[in-house]
C-alpha positions as CSV (number, residue, x, y, z in Angstrom):
1,M,-14.3,16.4,-14.1
2,Q,-11.5,16.5,-11.6
3,Q,-9.1,15.0,-14.1
4,F,-10.2,17.6,-16.8
5,L,-9.8,20.6,-14.5
6,R,-6.4,19.4,-13.1
7,E,-5.1,19.1,-16.7
8,I,-6.3,22.4,-18.1
9,L,-5.4,24.4,-15.0
10,D,-2.2,22.5,-14.3
11,D,-3.2,22.1,-10.7
12,P,-2.7,18.5,-9.4
13,R,-4.1,19.5,-6.0
14,L,-7.5,20.7,-7.4
15,R,-10.4,18.7,-5.9
16,V,-14.0,18.1,-7.1
17,E,-16.7,16.7,-4.9
18,H,-20.2,15.7,-6.0
19,P,-22.2,14.0,-3.3
20,G,-25.4,14.0,-5.5
21,G,-28.1,16.1,-7.1
22,Q,-27.2,19.7,-8.0
23,I,-24.5,19.9,-5.3
24,W,-20.9,20.3,-6.5
25,A,-17.7,21.7,-5.0
26,V,-14.5,22.7,-6.8
27,R,-11.5,23.8,-4.8
28,G,-8.2,24.7,-6.5
29,N,-5.7,27.5,-7.2
30,A,-7.8,30.6,-8.0
31,S,-4.9,33.0,-8.5
32,S,-2.9,31.4,-11.3
33,V,-2.8,32.8,-14.8
34,L,-4.7,29.8,-16.1
35,S,-7.4,30.4,-13.5
36,T,-7.8,34.1,-13.9
37,S,-7.0,34.6,-17.6
38,T,-7.0,31.5,-19.8
39,W,-10.1,29.7,-18.4
40,G,-11.5,32.3,-16.1
41,T,-11.4,36.0,-15.1
42,E,-10.0,37.9,-12.1
43,R,-13.5,38.4,-10.8
44,Y,-14.6,34.8,-11.6
45,P,-11.6,32.4,-11.4
46,A,-11.8,29.1,-13.2
47,P,-12.5,26.8,-10.1
48,Q,-15.4,29.0,-9.1
49,L,-16.6,29.3,-12.7
50,A,-16.5,25.5,-13.2
51,Q,-18.6,25.0,-10.0
52,A,-21.2,27.4,-11.3
53,V,-21.4,25.6,-14.6
54,L,-21.7,22.2,-13.0
55,E,-24.4,23.5,-10.7
56,Q,-26.1,25.3,-13.6
57,R,-26.1,28.5,-11.7
58,K,-26.6,31.9,-13.2
59,I,-23.1,33.4,-13.9
60,E,-23.2,37.0,-12.9
61,V,-20.6,39.5,-11.4
62,R,-22.0,42.2,-9.1
63,D,-20.5,45.3,-7.6
64,L,-21.4,46.8,-4.2
65,I,-22.4,50.4,-4.5
66,R,-22.4,52.7,-1.4
67,T,-25.2,55.2,-1.4
68,P,-26.7,57.6,1.2
69,D,-29.6,55.2,1.5
70,G,-27.4,52.2,2.1
71,D,-25.3,49.7,0.2
72,R,-26.8,48.0,-2.9
73,S,-25.6,45.4,-5.3
74,V,-25.7,46.1,-9.0
75,P,-24.6,43.9,-12.0
76,N,-21.3,44.6,-13.6
77,V,-22.2,44.0,-17.3
78,D,-18.6,43.8,-18.7
79,A,-17.3,41.5,-16.0
80,T,-20.4,39.3,-16.3
81,L,-20.1,39.0,-20.1
82,A,-16.4,38.1,-19.8
83,A,-17.2,35.4,-17.2
84,Q,-20.0,34.0,-19.3
85,E,-17.7,33.8,-22.4
86,K,-15.1,31.9,-20.3
87,A,-17.8,29.5,-19.1
88,T,-18.9,28.8,-22.7
89,E,-15.3,28.1,-23.7
90,L,-14.8,25.8,-20.6
91,A,-17.9,23.8,-21.5
92,E,-17.0,23.5,-25.2
93,H,-13.4,22.4,-24.3
94,F,-14.8,19.8,-22.0
95,A,-17.2,18.5,-24.7
96,A,-14.2,18.0,-27.0
97,W,-11.8,16.7,-24.3
98,V,-14.1,14.0,-22.9
99,W,-14.1,12.1,-26.2
100,K,-10.4,12.3,-27.0
101,E,-9.3,9.3,-25.0
102,P,-10.6,6.0,-26.6
103,A,-11.1,4.2,-23.4
104,R,-13.0,7.1,-21.8
105,A,-15.1,7.6,-24.9
106,E,-16.0,3.9,-25.0
107,D,-17.0,3.9,-21.4
108,L,-19.2,7.0,-21.9
109,A,-20.9,5.5,-24.9
110,R,-21.6,2.3,-23.1
111,T,-23.0,4.2,-20.1
112,Y,-25.2,6.3,-22.4
113,N,-26.5,3.2,-24.2
114,E,-27.3,1.4,-21.0
115,R,-29.1,4.3,-19.4
116,F,-30.8,6.1,-22.2
117,N,-30.7,4.1,-25.4
118,S,-31.8,0.7,-24.4
119,L,-35.6,1.1,-24.2
120,V,-38.2,1.0,-27.0
121,L,-41.6,2.3,-26.1
122,R,-44.4,-0.2,-26.6
123,S,-47.1,0.6,-29.2
124,Y,-50.8,0.0,-28.5
125,D,-52.1,1.3,-31.8
126,D,-53.5,-2.1,-32.9
127,A,-54.9,-3.1,-29.5
128,Q,-58.2,-5.0,-29.6
129,L,-60.4,-5.0,-26.5
130,S,-63.9,-6.3,-26.0
131,L,-64.8,-3.9,-23.1
132,P,-67.6,-5.9,-21.5
133,G,-70.4,-3.7,-20.0
134,L,-69.8,-0.7,-22.3
135,S,-72.9,0.9,-23.7
136,L,-73.7,-0.2,-27.3
137,A,-74.5,3.4,-28.1
138,F,-70.8,4.3,-27.7
139,R,-68.1,3.1,-30.0
140,P,-64.6,4.0,-28.8
141,R,-62.1,5.3,-31.4
142,P,-58.8,3.5,-32.0
143,H,-56.7,6.0,-30.0
144,Q,-59.1,5.5,-27.0
145,V,-58.8,1.7,-27.1
146,A,-55.0,2.2,-27.3
147,A,-55.2,4.4,-24.2
148,V,-57.2,1.8,-22.3
149,A,-54.7,-0.9,-23.3
150,R,-51.8,1.3,-21.9
151,M,-53.7,1.7,-18.6
152,I,-54.0,-2.1,-18.4
153,H,-50.4,-3.0,-19.2
154,E,-48.4,-0.2,-17.7
155,P,-48.1,0.8,-14.0
156,A,-48.4,4.5,-14.6
157,V,-49.8,6.4,-17.6
158,L,-50.1,9.9,-18.8
159,L,-53.0,10.5,-21.2
160,A,-51.8,13.7,-22.9
161,H,-54.3,14.0,-25.8
162,Q,-55.6,17.3,-27.1
163,V,-58.8,18.8,-25.8
164,G,-61.8,17.0,-27.2
165,A,-60.0,13.7,-27.8
166,G,-62.1,11.9,-25.3
167,K,-59.9,11.5,-22.2
168,T,-63.0,11.3,-19.9
169,A,-64.2,8.1,-21.7
170,E,-60.6,6.7,-21.7
171,M,-60.3,7.2,-17.9
172,I,-63.7,5.6,-17.3
173,M,-63.1,2.6,-19.6
174,G,-59.6,2.2,-18.2
175,V,-60.5,2.0,-14.5
176,T,-63.5,-0.1,-15.3
177,E,-61.3,-2.7,-17.1
178,L,-58.7,-2.6,-14.4
179,R,-61.3,-3.5,-11.8
180,R,-62.9,-6.1,-14.0
181,L,-59.6,-7.8,-14.6
182,G,-58.8,-7.7,-10.8
183,L,-55.8,-5.5,-11.2
184,V,-57.4,-2.9,-8.9
185,R,-60.1,-3.2,-6.3
186,K,-61.4,0.3,-5.6
187,P,-60.4,2.9,-8.1
188,A,-61.0,6.6,-7.7
189,V,-61.1,9.5,-10.2
190,V,-60.2,13.0,-9.0
191,V,-61.8,15.7,-11.1
192,P,-61.9,19.5,-11.0
193,N,-64.8,20.7,-8.8
194,H,-67.0,21.9,-11.7
195,M,-66.6,18.6,-13.5
196,L,-68.0,16.4,-10.7
197,E,-71.6,16.0,-11.9
198,Q,-70.7,15.8,-15.6
199,F,-68.1,13.1,-15.0
200,A,-70.4,11.0,-12.9
201,R,-73.2,11.4,-15.5
202,E,-70.9,10.3,-18.4
203,W,-69.7,7.3,-16.4
204,L,-73.3,6.0,-16.1
205,Q,-73.9,6.8,-19.7
206,L,-71.0,4.6,-20.7
207,Y,-71.6,1.9,-18.1
208,P,-75.3,2.0,-17.1
209,Q,-74.9,-0.9,-14.7
210,S,-71.9,0.6,-12.8
211,R,-72.1,1.3,-9.1
212,V,-70.4,4.7,-8.8
213,L,-70.0,6.7,-5.6
214,V,-70.0,10.4,-6.1
215,A,-68.4,12.6,-3.4
216,R,-70.4,15.7,-3.5
217,R,-69.6,18.8,-1.5
218,E,-72.3,18.1,1.1
219,H,-70.9,14.7,1.7
220,L,-67.7,16.1,3.1
221,R,-69.1,18.7,5.5
222,G,-68.7,18.3,9.2
223,D,-69.3,14.9,10.6
224,R,-70.5,13.6,7.2
225,R,-66.9,13.1,6.2
226,R,-66.7,10.1,8.5
227,E,-69.8,8.7,6.9
228,F,-68.3,9.2,3.4
229,V,-65.1,7.5,4.4
230,A,-67.1,4.6,5.8
231,R,-69.1,4.2,2.6
232,C,-65.9,4.2,0.6
233,A,-64.4,1.5,2.8
234,T,-67.4,-0.8,3.0
235,G,-69.1,-0.4,-0.3
236,D,-68.5,-2.6,-3.4
237,W,-68.0,0.4,-5.8
238,D,-66.9,0.1,-9.4
239,G,-65.5,3.6,-9.0
240,I,-65.4,6.7,-6.8
241,V,-65.6,10.1,-8.3
242,I,-64.3,12.9,-6.0
243,S,-63.7,16.6,-6.6
244,R,-60.3,18.1,-6.2
245,S,-61.1,20.1,-3.1
246,S,-62.8,17.1,-1.4
247,F,-59.8,14.9,-2.3
248,E,-57.5,17.3,-0.6
249,R,-59.6,17.3,2.6
250,I,-59.0,13.6,3.1
251,A,-55.4,13.5,4.2
252,V,-53.1,10.6,4.8
253,S,-52.5,9.7,8.5
254,P,-49.9,11.6,10.6
255,A,-47.8,8.5,10.7
256,E,-47.7,8.2,6.9
257,Q,-46.9,12.0,6.7
258,A,-44.0,11.5,9.0
259,Q,-42.7,8.6,6.9
260,Y,-43.1,10.7,3.7
261,L,-41.1,13.5,5.4
262,Q,-38.3,11.1,6.3
263,R,-38.1,9.7,2.8
264,E,-37.9,13.2,1.4
265,L,-35.0,14.0,3.7
266,D,-33.2,10.7,3.5
267,Q,-31.6,11.6,0.1
268,L,-30.0,14.7,1.6
269,R,-28.7,12.7,4.6
270,A,-27.2,10.1,2.2
271,W,-25.5,12.9,0.3
272,I,-24.0,14.3,3.6
273,E,-22.6,10.9,4.4
274,I,-21.0,10.6,1.0
275,A,-19.5,14.1,1.4
276,K,-18.1,13.1,4.9
277,Q,-16.5,10.0,3.4
278,G,-14.7,12.2,0.8
279,A,-13.1,15.6,1.3
280,G,-16.1,17.1,3.1
281,L,-16.2,20.1,0.8
282,T,-20.0,20.2,0.7
283,V,-21.0,19.1,4.2
284,K,-21.9,22.5,5.6
285,R,-23.8,23.4,2.5
286,L,-25.8,20.2,2.6
287,E,-26.5,20.5,6.3
288,A,-27.9,24.0,5.6
289,V,-30.0,22.6,2.8
290,L,-31.3,19.8,5.0
291,L,-32.4,22.2,7.7
292,R,-34.2,24.4,5.3
293,A,-35.9,21.3,3.7
294,E,-37.0,20.1,7.1
295,E,-38.6,23.4,8.0
296,R,-40.2,23.7,4.6
297,L,-41.8,20.3,4.6
298,K,-42.9,20.4,8.2
299,N,-44.6,23.8,7.6
300,R,-46.3,22.4,4.5
301,L,-47.6,19.3,6.1
302,D,-48.6,20.7,9.5
303,S,-52.2,21.6,8.9
304,T,-55.5,21.0,10.7
305,R,-57.0,17.6,9.8
306,D,-59.9,15.5,11.1
307,D,-58.9,12.8,13.5
308,G,-59.7,9.3,12.3
309,I,-60.5,10.5,8.7
310,T,-57.6,9.3,6.6
311,F,-57.0,8.4,3.0
312,E,-55.8,5.0,4.0
313,A,-59.2,4.3,5.6
314,T,-61.1,4.7,2.3
315,G,-59.6,1.5,0.8
316,I,-58.9,3.4,-2.5
317,D,-56.0,1.5,-4.3
318,Y,-55.8,3.3,-7.6
319,L,-56.0,7.0,-8.5
320,C,-56.8,8.5,-11.9
321,V,-56.3,12.3,-11.8
322,D,-58.1,14.5,-14.4
323,E,-56.4,17.8,-15.3
324,A,-53.2,16.5,-13.7
325,H,-51.3,19.7,-14.6
326,G,-53.0,21.2,-11.6
327,Y,-50.5,19.2,-9.5
328,K,-47.3,20.0,-11.4
329,N,-45.7,22.2,-8.7
330,L,-44.1,19.4,-6.7
331,Q,-41.0,20.7,-4.8
332,T,-38.0,20.6,-7.2
333,A,-34.5,21.6,-6.3
334,S,-32.6,23.3,-9.1
335,N,-30.1,26.0,-9.6
336,I,-31.5,26.8,-13.1
337,T,-33.2,30.1,-13.2
338,D,-37.0,29.6,-13.0
339,A,-36.7,25.8,-12.8
340,A,-36.6,25.6,-9.0
341,I,-40.0,25.1,-7.4
342,D,-40.7,25.6,-3.7
343,G,-43.7,23.2,-4.1
344,S,-47.4,23.4,-3.3
345,M,-49.4,21.6,-0.7
346,R,-51.7,20.2,-3.4
347,A,-48.8,18.5,-5.2
348,S,-47.3,17.3,-2.0
349,D,-50.6,15.8,-0.8
350,L,-51.0,13.9,-4.1
351,D,-47.4,12.7,-4.0
352,M,-47.9,11.4,-0.5
353,K,-51.0,9.5,-1.5
354,I,-49.3,8.0,-4.6
355,S,-46.3,7.1,-2.5
356,Y,-48.5,5.3,0.0
357,L,-50.3,3.4,-2.8
358,R,-47.1,2.3,-4.5
359,R,-45.6,1.0,-1.2
360,R,-48.8,-0.8,-0.4
361,N,-49.9,-2.2,-3.8
362,G,-46.8,-2.1,-6.0
363,A,-45.9,0.2,-8.9
364,R,-49.4,0.5,-10.4
């Protein structure tokens, strides 16, 4: 990118810095004709425009209007459209330029093939499973057997079937087979609150001899939460069915929360070190992002919890989450309009627990 901008702007002193993620910095001559006319505008010079494109920011020019009620910022439609047109031209020219040099084109093609074009998804359409213990009154359909085979052979699985395709049976058969094969010891299924009784009932219909612990609301009131955690830890359960709200009330330990917080921030700290080793163009921005992230995560994780009642103490080593779209709002940094997510406590809580299980038991 630095080579491209130096060539088209005829600016050998232009610098581009990219420590990681969505953070970029472009510094160069913003007053030349090439910057303000050919590849940019007077209100949005080419170096500034290139940084906005790289960071996928909304390109907009605004004017400050003074009114009796105070200053306010309003969009300048003409200047904004002109800048957006230049951004489109810049992106199109880069797309053509990047493939012109044979050596560069070969390097890009090799990188693409290694990263994105070297995997073939495994098919389980013809899987054959005996499923010992399954009720003779239930005959799974081929797509359900394929789903169970995926759960057995892959460390993490998304069952994204349509409503009515039988995902409940897939989850029950999958975790039962995982436990029978010794791949997991104490699986738990997290379900929406209103599905708790129905899910437990269907489990016993499919596997009448199963020992299933159902975490009802009354089991997690007051001191009974300690009793429930003890039953989880000491019982030889084929599965644990727990409602979403009850699952959230059993948090990971403060020590594990602190480690999670540090892992979330380590990436930003690594980017700061990379920026310091270079030109240091993005250090101040990254330090500000780090401070905001620290405050945001601490506020999200600092909540009242019961001492001695932790997720680790339950002994659960595999999670199957029904209606997983309820946890989709994990904190996501992005400059794309409507793509950035501040994050929810529910999603962060599940992410902490999954991170703990993966570090303790491997990728599954």
